[in-house]
KOLFITI-809122 format. One record per residue (C-alpha): x, y, z. Coordinates in pm, whole numbers, padded with zeros to 5 digits, always signed. Layout:
N
XYZ/...
end
This chain:
1113
+00000+00000+00000/+00131+00342-00099/+00100+00540+00223/+00237+00854+00065/-00025+00848-00211/-00299+00798+00045/-00172+01092+00254/-00151+01314-00054/-00505+01215-00156/-00632+01294+00193/-00460+01632+00189/-00598+01712-00156/-00953+01613-00062/-00942+01713+00301/-01201+01988+00269/-01449+01769+00083/-01403+01485+00329/-01449+01720+00625/-01766+01865+00477/-01895+01516+00402/-01818+01400+00754/-01991+01703+00905/-02295+01647+00684/-02301+01279+00780/-02271+01358+01151/-02537+01629+01119/-02776+01391+00946/-02707+01128+01210/-02776+01372+01493/-03088+01497+01317/-03222+01147+01261/-03156+01048+01621/-03303+01364+01767/-03638+01390+01936/-03817+01570+01650/-03696+01308+01403/-03829+01030+01622/-04163+01207+01651/-04176+01252+01274/-04094+00884+01230/-04370+00785+01467/-04619+01007+01285/-04515+00860+00948/-04539+00506+01081/-04882+00569+01231/-05001+00731+00908/-04883+00437+00697/-05072+00188+00911/-05385+00394+00969/-05433+00573+00635/-05218+00414+00368/-05379+00620+00091/-05273+00941+00262/-04925+00806+00327/-04887+00694-00034/-05014+01023-00172/-04796+01224+00065/-04493+01017-00033/-04580+01057-00399/-04625+01432-00369/-04296+01470-00183/-04110+01260-00439/-04270+01450-00726/-04182+01777-00553/-03823+01659-00524/-03821+01569-00895/-03972+01903-00991/-03741+02074-00744/-03432+01916-00898/-03528+02023-01249/-03629+02366-01121/-03295+02400-00944/-03109+02288-01256/-03294+02538-01474/-03280+02818-01217/-02906+02776-01173/-02859+02854-01543/-03022+03192-01485/-02885+03293-01145/-02545+03128-01168/-02546+03069-00792/-02608+02724-00648/-02710+02838-00298/-02942+03110-00427/-03102+02866-00669/-03140+02605-00395/-03314+02847-00159/-03542+02973-00435/-03623+02615-00537/-03709+02515-00182/-03935+02817-00149/-04109+02760-00481/-04165+02388-00433/-04263+02430-00069/-04524+02696-00143/-04653+02500-00442/-04687+02176-00243/-04856+02348+00052/-05095+02548-00169/-05182+02232-00365/-05286+02061-00043/-05468+02375+00073/-05656+02390-00258/-05750+02026-00219/-05864+02099+00134/-06069+02394+00008/-06255+02158-00225/-06300+01904+00054/-06445+02167+00288/-06627+02390+00042/-06818+02144-00175/-07078+02086+00098/-07091+02444+00220/-07423+02615+00166/-07519+02977+00183/-07694+03104+00492/-07926+03311+00270/-08070+03082+00007/-08008+03234-00334/-08162+02956-00535/-07832+02888-00707/-07816+03221-00893/-07495+03319-00718/-07336+02996-00838/-07462+03059-01192/-07335+03418-01195/-06999+03304-01055/-06965+03035-01321/-07060+03270-01605/-06820+03535-01481/-06534+03283-01461/-06601+03156-01814/-06629+03507-01960/-06307+03607-01785/-06137+03303-01935/-06253+03402-02283/-06130+03760-02240/-05789+03650-02114/-05753+03394-02391/-05833+03643-02667/-05602+03901-02521/-05318+03652-02487/-05357+03543-02849/-05328+03891-03001/-05004+04008-03159/-04818+04255-02942/-04643+04449-03219/-04740+04430-03578/-04423+04602-03702/-04184+04380-03510/-03953+04140-03679/-04152+03838-03787/-03919+03582-03634/-03933+03753-03296/-04315+03768-03276/-04425+03421-03169/-04786+03537-03132/-04806+03575-03511/-04681+03221-03574/-04919+02948-03696/-04880+02764-03366/-04995+03068-03168/-05286+03122-03402/-05393+02759-03360/-05374+02784-02982/-05574+03108-02990/-05848+02958-03207/-05864+02643-02998/-05887+02839-02675/-06157+03066-02814/-06371+02782-02945/-06315+02586-02622/-06421+02884-02411/-06740+02933-02612/-06818+02562-02586/-06753+02567-02209/-06986+02866-02174/-07262+02687-02364/-07220+02368-02158/-07219+02569-01834/-07542+02743-01937/-07710+02413-02020/-07600+02251-01693/-07703+02552-01486/-08041+02569-01655/-08114+02201-01593/-08001+02230-01228/-07853+01882-01240/-07618+01742-00980/-07332+01757-01225/-07399+02121-01299/-07433+02205-00931/-07104+02037-00851/-06921+02216-01130/-07067+02552-01044/-06986+02492-00677/-06631+02404-00781/-06603+02734-00968/-06734+02912-00662/-06476+02742-00442/-06204+02841-00688/-06314+03205-00692/-06344+03210-00314/-05989+03079-00278/-05847+03284-00563/-05545+03387-00355/-05441+03025-00316/-05483+02969-00689/-05278+03278-00770/-05001+03161-00538/-05009+02809-00679/-05020+02919-01043/-04738+03167-00985/-04520+02900-00825/-04624+02642-01082/-04549+02877-01372/-04205+02947-01230/-04142+02580-01165/-04269+02477-01508/-04054+02735-01683/-03729+02638-01515/-03813+02266-01523/-03888+02300-01892/-03551+02466-01940/-03380+02177-01761/-03571+01910-01955/-03518+02084-02287/-03146+02116-02221/-03133+01744-02154/-03320+01631-02466/-03180+01913-02685/-02801+01904-02620/-02541+02146-02745/-02474+01945-03061/-02839+01967-03159/-02841+02336-03075/-02545+02391-03309/-02718+02197-03586/-03044+02387-03534/-02853+02714-03531/-02690+02629-03864/-03021+02532-04024/-03195+02842-03890/-02901+03059-03997/-02919+02921-04352/-03287+03009-04379/-03248+03347-04216/-02936+03443-04412/-03107+03339-04736/-03394+03570-04645/-03152+03852-04561/-02970+03809-04895/-03301+03824-05074/-03394+04138-04878/-03063+04302-04969/-03116+04232-05339/-03470+04365-05326/-03362+04679-05145/-03086+04743-05399/-03326+04717-05693/-03588+04932-05528/-03335+05193-05421/-03180+05209-05770/-03514+05293-05927/-03582+05562-05671/-03237+05718-05697/-03244+05710-06079/-03558+05918-06083/-03397+06153-05834/-03080+06183-06049/-03247+06314-06366/-03433+06578-06167/-03121+06708-05991/-02960+07047-06080/-02619+06893-06146/-02750+06662-06414/-02959+06933-06574/-02657+07162-06608/-02448+06882-06762/-02726+06783-06998/-02765+07143-07117/-02397+07151-07218/-02434+06829-07413/-02730+06972-07601/-02535+07285-07701/-02241+07073-07820/-02477+06865-08032/-02611+07175-08210/-02258+07305-08279/-02146+06969-08421/-02444+06957-08654/-02338+07296-08801/-01966+07194-08855/-01991+06853-09024/-01720+06918-09300/-01456+07043-09060/-01504+06748-08831/-01467+06502-09123/-01134+06661-09231/-01007+06635-08876/-01077+06266-08847/-00912+06192-09189/-00589+06360-09076/-00586+06147-08762/-00608+05826-08967/-00317+05923-09192/-00088+06002-08902/-00157+05666-08745/-00072+05475-09066/+00256+05660-09103/+00371+05567-08756/+00301+05199-08822/+00524+05194-09137/+00819+05339-08944/+00808+05066-08686/+00792+04796-08952/+01122+04921-09097/+01293+04889-08756/+01176+04534-08729/+01335+04438-09068/+01680+04586-08975/+01684+04406-08647/+01600+04069-08800/+01892+04089-09053/+02145+04164-08774/+02017+03876-08570/+02081+03631-08857/+02462+03707-08875/+02507+03676-08502/+02320+03351-08499/+02571+03188-08743/+02868+03291-08530/+02703+03156-08221/+02658+02817-08383/+03030+02778-08470/+03140+02884-08125/+02896+02645-07967/+03033+02351-08170/+03392+02427-08068/+03293+02457-07704/+03124+02125-07717/+03438+01955-07861/+03672+02108-07601/+03443+02020-07316/+03434+01662-07445/+03825+01639-07451/+03878+01799-07112/+03786+01493-06897/+04048+01276-07071/+04319+01542-07023/+04226+01580-06659/+04242+01202-06608/+04586+01175-06775/+04718+01455-06556/+04580+01296-06242/+04736+00959-06335/+05083+01099-06392/+05064+01312-06080/+04971+01004-05876/+05263+00801-06015/+05503+01086-05930/+05374+01098-05572/+05428+00722-05534/+05790+00751-05652/+05851+01029-05402/+05728+00802-05122/+05966+00523-05238/+06261+00769-05232/+06181+00865-04875/+06161+00497-04773/+06503+00412-04933/+06669+00707-04765/+06539+00590-04427/+06664+00231-04494/+07012+00361-04586/+07029+00571-04273/+06917+00273-04059/+07192+00051-04214/+07452+00321-04153/+07350+00346-03789/+07334-00035-03744/+06970-00026-03645/+06825-00245-03922/+06953-00465-04200/+07288-00625-04107/+07287-00451-03772/+07647-00331-03820/+07746+00029-03784/+07914+00181-04087/+07867+00210-04460/+07923-00138-04584/+07809-00310-04903/+07448-00317-04799/+07455+00050-04733/+07604+00120-05074/+07339-00096-05238/+07070+00109-05066/+07236+00432-05186/+07240+00310-05547/+06874+00219-05529/+06801+00564-05388/+06987+00732-05676/+06793+00531-05931/+06464+00626-05776/+06553+00997-05782/+06616+00968-06157/+06270+00818-06201/+06125+01120-06015/+06287+01369-06252/+06147+01193-06557/+05798+01179-06396/+05803+01549-06319/+05861+01629-06689/+05566+01412-06788/+05343+01586-06534/+05439+01930-06668/+05347+01833-07025/+05010+01692-06919/+04934+02002-06711/+05014+02229-07004/+04766+02051-07234/+04491+02065-06969/+04542+02440-06903/+04531+02521-07276/+04192+02343-07312/+04041+02521-07010/+04164+02861-07133/+03996+02814-07471/+03673+02699-07314/+03655+03017-07102/+03729+03236-07406/+03450+03075-07610/+03201+03126-07332/+03286+03495-07319/+03233+03530-07690/+02901+03346-07670/+02788+03581-07396/+02862+03882-07617/+02675+03727-07906/+02375+03658-07686/+02377+04017-07567/+02370+04149-07921/+02095+03909-08017/+01888+04024-07719/+01934+04388-07814/+01818+04334-08172/+01535+04114-08056/+01425+04383-07807/+01423+04645-08080/+01202+04422-08294/+00967+04351-08008/+00946+04720-07923/+00857+04801-08280/+00594+04526-08282/+00445+04661-07958/+00435+05010-08104/+00251+04881-08406/+00013+04676-08192/-00048+04967-07957/-00121+05194-08250/-00357+04942-08395/-00530+04882-08062/-00558+05254-08009/-00715+05284-08348/-00954+04999-08270/-01040+05136-07924/-01054+05494-08037/-01408+05565-08147/-01269+05836-08366/-01113+05574-08587/-01452+05409-08631/-01661+05719-08639/-01844+05816-08948/-01838+06195-08937/-02179+06202-09104/-02331+05985-08825/-02139+06138-08535/-02425+06349-08393/-02695+06076-08414/-02460+05832-08239/-02402+06083-07961/-02777+06120-07911/-02809+05740-07891/-02544+05721-07619/-02722+05988-07417/-03052+05799-07443/-02888+05474-07328/-02755+05647-07018/-03102+05774-06938/-03236+05423-06964/-02971+05279-06732/-02748+05534-06562/-02416+05354-06506/-02058+05471-06477/-01963+05304-06809/-02242+05470-07002/-02163+05808-06845/-01800+05757-06943/-01911+05676-07298/-02116+05994-07308/-01818+06188-07179/-01587+06020-07437/-01803+06108-07734/-01852+06456-07600/-01475+06495-07566/-01414+06363-07921/-01665+06604-08071/-01533+06886-07860/-01167+06809-07954/-01249+06781-08325/-01423+07115-08328/-01160+07281-08109/-00872+07175-08339/-01037+07164-08680/-01057+07539-08762/-01065+07860-08564/-01428+07904-08657/-01532+07570-08504/-01320+07643-08198/-01519+07957-08134/-01842+07753-08145/-01736+07532-07856/-01591+07805-07647/-01745+07792-07298/-01856+07430-07325/-01720+07155-07091/-01745+06775-07119/-01632+06711-06762/-01939+06560-06572/-01843+06680-06227/-02185+06786-06112/-02350+06489-06285/-02117+06244-06111/-02194+06402-05775/-02566+06377-05843/-02533+06018-05965/-02288+05901-05697/-02557+05709-05499/-02686+05549-05819/-02336+05448-05921/-02268+05310-05573/-02587+05105-05594/-02486+04987-05941/-02146+04886-05811/-02297+04715-05510/-02549+04537-05727/-02275+04414-05952/-02060+04293-05663/-02368+04148-05494/-02459+03960-05809/-02108+03819-05845/-02041+03724-05483/-02378+03682-05311/-02656+03610-05553/-02728+03246-05625/-02780+02939-05408/-02444+02787-05495/-02261+03073-05320/-02467+03035-04998/-02411+02660-05001/-02036+02715-04972/-02072+02828-04611/-02145+02556-04357/-02105+02700-04007/-02320+02965-03845/-02031+03210-03813/-01951+03174-04182/-02314+03230-04277/-02349+03548-04073/-02010+03667-04196/-02132+03609-04549/-02447+03811-04478/-02246+04100-04334/-02008+04096-04631/-02296+04104-04877/-02454+04392-04686/-02125+04585-04685/-02081+04530-05059/-02440+04620-05143/-02382+04996-05143/-02716+05066-04977/-02763+05396-04792/-02698+05410-04420/-03065+05392-04321/-03134+05070-04508/-02794+04932-04406/-02868+04998-04037/-03203+04824-04061/-03058+04516-04224/-02755+04518-03992/-02982+04532-03687/-03177+04243-03830/-02858+04040-03872/-02744+04133-03521/-03080+04033-03374/-03068+03699-03549/-02709+03638-03442/-02785+03733-03082/-03058+03467-03086/-02849+03191-03238/-02890+02866-03043/-02526+02772-03007/-02429+03097-02827/-02749+03254-02698/-02897+03217-02353/-03108+02910-02287/-03423+03120-02263/-03362+03245-02617/-03295+02887-02728/-03630+02771-02593/-03809+03067-02749/-03647+02987-03084/-03753+02625-03046/-04118+02728-03004/-04087+02966-03299/-03943+02683-03511/-04216+02444-03397/-03957+02213-03239/-04145+01911-03108/-03879+01846-02847/-03965+02183-02691/-04331+02088-02672/-04232+01751-02525/-04015+01914-02256/-04293+02160-02173/-04545+01876-02151/-04316+01682-01915/-04266+01985-01689/-04638+02064-01681/-04724+01699-01620/-04490+01666-01321/-04616+01985-01158/-04973+01887-01240/-04913+01554-01067/-04797+01748-00761/-05122+01944-00781/-05332+01629-00827/-05156+01454-00540/-05249+01752-00323/-05611+01728-00432/-05627+01352-00379/-05429+01381-00055/-05680+01627+00084/-05954+01385-00018/-05764+01101+00156/-05770+01292+00486/-06131+01380+00423/-06351+01292+00718/-06706+01158+00702/-06795+01478+00886/-06692+01675+00577/-07014+01559+00408/-07227+01734+00671/-07390+02039+00509/-07269+02349+00690/-07274+02724+00653/-06917+02747+00773/-06631+02579+00593/-06419+02369+00827/-06134+02134+00751/-06153+01766+00830/-05908+01817+01117/-06121+02092+01265/-06440+01888+01239/-06282+01580+01391/-06114+01783+01666/-06454+01919+01776/-06601+01570+01816/-06285+01403+01949/-06248+01671+02216/-06602+01591+02334/-06507+01221+02356/-06206+01278+02583/-06059+01143+02802/-06185+00789+02731/-06247+00806+02360/-06340+00443+02307/-06581+00418+02601/-06752+00749+02530/-06788+00667+02161/-06943+00332+02246/-07178+00502+02492/-07298+00746+02228/-07330+00474+01964/-07522+00258+02207/-07756+00544+02291/-07857+00592+01925/-08193+00450+01812/-08252+00394+01443/-08517+00601+01266/-08620+00646+00906/-08377+00853+00704/-08503+01207+00711/-08284+01460+00531/-07978+01259+00629/-08077+01206+00996/-08076+00832+01068/-08080+00802+01450/-08220+00969+01760/-08082+01005+02114/-08272+01080+02438/-08026+01151+02724/-08312+01173+02979/-08316+00799+03037/-07955+00779+03158/-07771+00853+03480/-07638+01208+03520/-07278+01127+03426/-07372+00929+03116/-07623+01197+03022/-07354+01462+03061/-07123+01267+02828/-07401+01228+02573/-07491+01597+02589/-07127+01697+02539/-07096+01487+02223/-07439+01594+02096/-07352+01962+02155/-07031+01918+01958/-07230+01749+01679/-07480+02034+01675/-07192+02279+01636/-07097+02124+01304/-07458+02066+01190/-07465+01687+01246/-07721+01702+01531/-08044+01891+01573/-08307+01893+01849/-08662+01809+01761/-08957+01738+01997/-08743+01667+02305/-08505+01434+02124/-08179+01473+01936/-08158+01367+01570/-07816+01247+01452/-07690+01242+01094/-07534+00932+00940/-07200+01112+00904/-07166+01149+01281/-07260+00783+01337/-07000+00679+01079/-06731+00896+01236/-06802+00769+01590/-06772+00413+01464/-06439+00491+01300/-06311+00666+01613/-06415+00374+01836/-06239+00121+01614/-05934+00343+01586/-05910+00371+01963/-05955-00003+01998/-05689-00079+01736/-05453+00166+01897/-05467-00031+02225/-05492-00371+02058/-05146-00470+02183/-05254-00418+02540/-05603-00568+02534/-05579-00847+02282/-05806-01126+02396/-05631-01449+02495/-05884-01722+02415/-05700-01996+02603/-05661-01780+02910/-06026-01673+02893/-06145-02036+02878/-05913-02132+03163/-06040-01840+03372/-06401-01938+03312/-06336-02302+03407/-06146-02187+03716/-06435-01964+03825/-06680-02252+03782/-06462-02487+03984/-06401-02239+04264/-06773-02146+04274/-06857-02515+04318/-06602-02541+04599/-06759-02239+04771/-07115-02364+04763/-07366-02321+04911/-07278-01957+05002/-07038-01844+04734/-06997-01482+04837/-06957-01529+05215/-06730-01828+05168/-06515-01632+04919/-06486-01353+05178/-06394-01617+05440/-06117-01766+05229/-05981-01425+05135/-05965-01329+05501/-05718-01615+05565/-05483-01516+05279/-05160-01332+05356/-04958-01144+05092/-04605-01266+05032/-04324-01200+04796/-04280-01441+04509/-04091-01753+04613/-03793-01851+04406/-03905-02098+04142/-04273-02009+04186/-04347-01697+03980/-04692-01551+04022/-04753-01705+04366/-04826-01402+04578/-05039-01524+04871/-05008-01786+05146/-05248-01983+05371/-05140-02122+05707/-05391-02395+05760/-05299-02424+06128/-05433-02072+06182/-05770-02147+06019/-06055-02227+06252/-06198-02577+06249/-06536-02455+06121/-06364-02286+05825/-06103-02549+05732/-06342-02749+05520/-06422-02448+05301/-06056-02345+05275/-05947-02702+05186/-06216-02721+04917/-06083-02404+04756/-05722-02527+04784/-05810-02859+04626/-05997-02687+04345/-05702-02454+04281/-05461-02747+04286/-05640-02898+03985/-05529-02591+03790/-05178-02597+03944/-05247-02271+04125/-05172-02418+04476/-04841-02541+04599/-04741-02660+04945/-04427-02483+05056/-04340-02515+05426/-04094-02277+05588/-03920-02304+05927/-04064-01974+06041/-04426-02072+05963/-04643-02348+06118/-04714-02628+05870/-04895-02694+05652/-04824-02380+05447/-04980-02335+05103/-04891-02066+04852/-05155-01941+04605/-05121-01806+04253/-05248-01455+04182/-05502-01594+03931/-05672-01781+04215/-05684-01468+04431/-05839-01267+04144/-06098-01539+04091/-06198-01534+04458/-06216-01153+04457/-06436-01149+04145/-06671-01412+04288/-06703-01218+04613/-06769-00889+04434/-07015-01046+04187/-07218-01216+04457/-07237-00902+04665/-07321-00661+04383/-07583-00893+04240/-07770-00887+04570/-07768-00506+04590/-07959-00414+04279/-08201-00189+04477/-07969-00051+04741/-07938+00325+04755/-07641+00542+04823/-07552+00482+05189/-07804+00199+05232/-07614-00074+05430/-07729-00432+05447/-07629-00758+05614/-07455-01016+05401/-07673-01314+05351/-07977-01160+05530/-08275-00959+05423/-08276-00587+05387/-08407-00408+05686/-08424-00060+05557/-08299+00176+05300/-08232+00536+05225/-08200+00765+04924/-08044+01097+04844/-08351+01276+04724/-08265+01639+04747/-08051+01693+05053/-08322+01747+05322/-08349+01534+05637/-08697+01406+05708/-08863+01113+05870/-09113+00866+05745/-09096+00606+05474/-08806+00647+05231/-08905+00600+04870/-08742+00322+04668/-08463+00425+04433/-08508+00413+04055/-08476+00072+03897/-08272+00168+03596/-07947+00229+03783/-07788+00047+04074/-07565+00274+04276/-07245+00134+04435/-07296-00081+04739/-07124+00040+05052/-07046-00177+05351/-07031-00512+05183/-06693-00619+05328/-06812-00704+05677/-06765-01050+05828/-07062-01281+05808/-07065-01344+06184/-07109-00974+06267/-07450-00836+06168/-07475-00467+06086/-07663-00242+06322/-08011-00168+06200/-08084+00201+06138/-08399+00363+06259/-08573+00523+05962/-08786+00728+06188/-08495+00914+06332/-08238+00918+06044/-08221+00905+05670/-07993+00853+05373/-07887+01217+05368/-07732+01196+05715/-07538+00892+05613/-07437+01059+05284/-07308+01373+05450/-07109+01177+05710/-06966+00948+05443/-06864+01239+05220/-06695+01406+05518/-06491+01093+05594/-06396+01038+05228/-06282+01397+05191/-06080+01364+05513/-05860+01091+05363/-05808+01298+05044/-06057+01138+04801/-06321+01307+04588/-06663+01164+04693/-06793+01206+04336/-06530+00962+04207/-06647+00709+04464/-07020+00740+04401/-06975+00728+04022/-06848+00369+04038/-07104+00128+03895/-07158-00210+04071/-06983-00401+03792/-06689-00158+03809/-06653-00218+04183/-06565-00587+04136/-06300-00496+03877/-06166-00230+04114/-06117-00491+04389/-05912-00711+04154/-05707-00408+04050/-05642-00327+04416/-05497-00675+04467/-05269-00630+04167/-05166-00289+04302/-05085-00444+04640/-04852-00688+04470/-04705-00427+04238/-04608-00196+04524/-04398-00478+04670/-04163-00453+04373/-03979-00179+04557/-03955-00170+04936/-03909+00208+04951/-04220+00260+04739/-04415+00022+04964/-04293+00198+05279/-04386+00541+05138/-04735+00425+05044/-04777+00254+05385/-04676+00576+05560/-04934+00771+05361/-05193+00506+05442/-05121+00542+05814/-05159+00918+05787/-05495+00870+05614/-05614+00628+05883/-05508+00871+06152/-05702+01147+05980/-06005+00919+05953/-05992+00820+06319/-05970+01185+06425/-06262+01275+06203/-06471+00988+06347/-06388+01098+06702/-06474+01457+06613/-06807+01359+06457/-06901+01132+06748/-06874+01431+06980/-07063+01670+06754/-07345+01450+06623/-07653+01368+06833/-07686+01014+06962/-07963+00928+06712/-07709+00988+06425/-07438+00764+06566/-07580+00470+06367/-07506+00662+06046/-07156+00741+06173/-07090+00376+06247/-07222+00263+05910/-07022+00526+05724/-06708+00437+05917/-06764+00067+05849/-06817+00137+05480/-06495+00335+05452/-06299+00062+05630/-06448-00215+05418/-06374-00033+05091/-06044+00119+05206/-05829-00026+04923/-06064+00102+04652/-06087+00448+04810/-05709+00482+04833/-05669+00382+04467/-05931+00617+04321/-05813+00887+04073/-05632+01178+04238/-05647+00983+04563/-05377+00937+04832/-05182+00678+04632/-05181+00897+04319/-05063+01194+04526/-04780+00998+04687/-04655+00858+04356/-04676+01196+04180/-04486+01364+04464/-04214+01097+04450/-04168+01140+04077/-04161+01520+04098/-03900+01500+04373/-03674+01246+04198/-03696+01355+03834/-03470+01663+03868/-03198+01446+04017/-03243+01190+03740/-03203+01461+03477/-02876+01568+03643/-02773+01202+03695/-02735+01261+04071/-02955+00977+04199/-02821+00677+04382/-02897+00328+04262/-03185+00267+04507/-03333+00608+04421/-03318+00527+04051/-03495+00196+04117/-03756+00379+04323/-03815+00630+04042/-03839+00352+03786/-04094+00160+03994/-04297+00475+04062/-04307+00561+03688/-04420+00210+03602/-04697+00214+03862/-04813+00562+03763/-04820+00464+03394/-05041+00171+03484/-05275+00384+03693/-05293+00657+03429/-05382+00409+03151/-05750+00494+03200/-05988+00724+03390/-06075+00440+03637/-06448+00500+03610/-06582+00192+03430/-06532-00182+03461/-06314-00182+03151/-06098+00098+03293/-06023-00102+03608/-05956-00414+03403/-05707-00214+03198/-05535-00094+03516/-05517-00452+03646/-05373-00574+03317/-05108-00300+03313/-05008-00372+03674/-04975-00744+03605/-04767-00674+03297/-04542-00444+03502/-04493-00716+03763/-04379-00960+03495/-04132-00722+03335/-03763-00808+03363/-03577-00609+03626/-03893-00528+03820/-03943-00856+04007/-04028-00829+04378/-03726-00724+04578/-03820-00687+04946/-03463-00655+05060/-03355-00365+04839/-03383-00101+05108/-03075+00119+05123/-02842+00047+05412/
end
């Protein structure tokens, strides 16, 4: 691994990585934050409760993101700033999405709205007609051309496409008006709905303006993005070239037309100018003078012809002399050339012979040097014989050296002779070349003289041919001049003016030089057209431009030579510059070229490109526009359908006031609080079906219910009347089907929301029913008293290890002999369900049996059921003896104490029984109706209940069936409080305080009340003691106050993490218990069953098992 490369890459991309890491961390923190979790919960709940709304919301958000991306891409091309474009895109898409949903909500709430002052539908008709007429007016105005003199290519409103759209919109508006009139006249449901829709649109015009403004902006920039994607730069270049070819061809045609038109205008102007008139007057005078001097002019022209012929003969003589001299020099040149060729052919052989002899001489010289060295070496004794001195060998070497030197002398002579021959040949060759050069020079001179003479002759002849004087017939000179003048008038060109001037000059010269008399005739005349040229300068310029334009610009083959856009516009500018048009016309055409070039697709802004595409009828532009409109329209439609998805059944209730579905539902749901499910079921149960009358399908009469139930019914009915779903008629309340439907939905929603807590366990329900039957059999013949007897011998315990759920014990040794049979029967029955286990302990007398909590709950339910079933006619504060007949009764009938017979309470409602927890062996004291009544007992009981901190209303509101469930919940609460010893101690301390307050209140009342009221005091005291657990557990009672105070005291320390371990466990247990108690209002049987279920679930939770020994040391 290349560590260095990695480090360099990290350093190069450090900023990007840091930004990415910060974004990742920020997203992580955002997703794990509280708001994100709440949003996730809302999304999850929405998906599982209203999948149509969730799907539409998801679709609209995704479509908004798609439209937002294309809007951002298109907007960035205009602003150039990414952040600015992003903020603008978020604003546009956000407002468009919100207004789309608001528009959908306006339809959902406004379609069933009716006017408080019946107008018979005329307001809807007028609104519809006004909207249609306004649409027609806007359409016609939009289709009109904005500037009739504008450049055709820049005015899209004059294009065939715009005309087609205008006609279609106009015909469509007229058709819509006719259909609207027919529908409104027939008063059909379809017509009413459409007219009502128009009314809703007009009423919420601000929303529509906001949406259309945002949608127009979004569509424009999205269209730009889409069009750039499907119409890339290569296509733009190609389209620019094609458009440039068409436009440049039109410009070239316009230039040619302007030149022709301007030439005609300027020609007419020329012949009416003062300069031309003055020049033409001079020509007329010269014509008259020439007509009077015909003979003199003829003699003048004859003399000119003779002089020209004489000059030609002289030049011919010079040509003949030159040709004869050239012939002599040519012969000499030939002989010299032959000799030069021969010498040049011999020279290579001479040079080779010289080189050969020179080489042989050089070789001999080398041999001489070698022999001299050998002789010297022999003399010195270095080589040869090796002897010093000049012996025979040395002499031999000297002789050989002498011979070689002779050879060298002979060779030198031979080299000299060869060199001499070679030098002679080269000298002659150079001499011949010099002579040839002189001959060539003479030939060139004579040839030049001949050519000069020929040119003089030719020039003279050409001058004669080109000189009109040489061709002029003096007798026809004047008529020819008049013809030339007429031709110039027909087509005033520079050539024809020059021809007029030439003939004028010839006539003038002939008359000025012919005789003195003719010269006098032309005195004062001038053939110079100065003023005429000035007057005809614009015409000549146009002629010149037309000629150049015709040569370089006119014709399709010249335009086809240019391929690129730049070449085409350069060609147009060149043709305009060469046209010679005046500045005004040139400026107009140049501006036209500049406008076209500014709007070329390959270099212009993207807005111009799109505009050009519409002007060209580019189908890709229409496709991109259709895609952009479709996506934003889908956002709009998702808003409409989304508002319909959240539409409530209450939205169909006719109302004079437009309310959203959330507002309608909030009114009813607030009336159903705090127990939505129970209150909804109460209201649904109170409805009695009637025949459908104007949408009212049920009736409710709250008079037949207890005050609390009636109050709940009235609250819901009042809320329904607020939204128009309920009305009072003949002492009863009529309810619309929409309210019934909504209450059913709310009840099921509340039930489904708590389905995880209250799901019915079929197996457990069957087991519970069988257990109740078995225990009831074991308790026969007196089920209720025997259940009370068995419960009185049960002692609460903590769960034994290995026996979860066993929370009570029975010490059979402590049970009286007359009760053992009943207790054993119950134990044997429970053992069949494995709810009894014998578990002896050293600190308890055997036999010791532990009981499961299910068995305790069964006994408590049987006791409560048997007691409440026997008290169906007992009044508030009417005590009775268990198992015996009723001896009296009382009733709260208005608050006054009186004697005599107490009337029986109503039969439709059994009030809670008080004093049913007394032992069977102790009969209740019998009250004396003559001296006391139910009101005395009620007042004393309320005083005692208030003393311990309980609201008497909460106690009296308990129905008989709710009382049995409350007893079971109290048992579960007793076991739940044992989960934490500190919590149990705190609750026990509060219970002792409450008992002390009760005892003091009883002592106080015994001193204050007369002796005849002591029976009521005793009964009230007995009732409080017997129902102590239920009283303590009532809402806002002593237990609730203790738990709330504990949590308020410990929560600040938990937030600061300053709690000790036992305090944290105490806070955790208190929160669990409070959550269980707050799970319902604790007013109905189902509420208390819910509390019991929550407490049992809390007991079974891990980490919250009973821990009696967790007190802090």
